[in-house]
N, C-alpha and C positions, 0 to 999 in steps of 0.2 A: 491537400485534402482537408476540408474544414470538418469539424464534428457536427456542424449544423446540417450538412449535406447527408449525413448518415441517419439511418433509421434509429429509433430509440433502442431496439434490441441490440443493434451493432454498437451503439454508444455505450450501452451498459456492459457489453462484453469487452470492448476496448478499455473502459475504465477499470474493469476487474483485472484485465491483463497488466495494465499500467500499475495497479494496485499491488499485484503479485510481485512485479519486477522491482518496484521501488522498496517494498517491504524486505524482499530478499537482499537487496543491495544495502539495506540497513542492518538486517539480522546477521548475515554471514560475517562481516567483518567484526561485529561485536562478539560473536560466538568465538571466533578464532583468536581474538585478542586476549582472552583468559583474564581480563581485568574485572569483569563482572560476573556474578553468579548467573547461571542459566535462567533462573526464575526472574531475575531483574531484567535480563535481555528480553524474555518472553513478554513481560509487562510493557516494556518500551516498545516492542513490536506491536502490541495490541493497541496501545495509545496511539501510535502512528496510523494504524488501520482505522481507528475510530475517527481521527481527525480527517483523514483522506476521504472516508465515506461521507462524513458530515458536510464537507465542502462540495463533494460530487452531488449529494442529494439536494443541496441548497439551491441548485440551479433549475 
C-alpha cells in the first residue's frame, strides 16, 4: 500500500503512529540503559521528534 493512495488525514495519522513507535524505540532503551540522565534522554527524544516532523512536513 502506497502512502500516495491514502488521504491526507490518514497519511498524517500514519506518520504520527510511526513517529510514536520510532520515538519509543529510541527512548526506552536509552532510559533502561541508565548511562544518561533522564533529562538528556528527553532532549534526545525531542530532537528526534523535531527531525522526523521536519522531514514529514517537507513533503
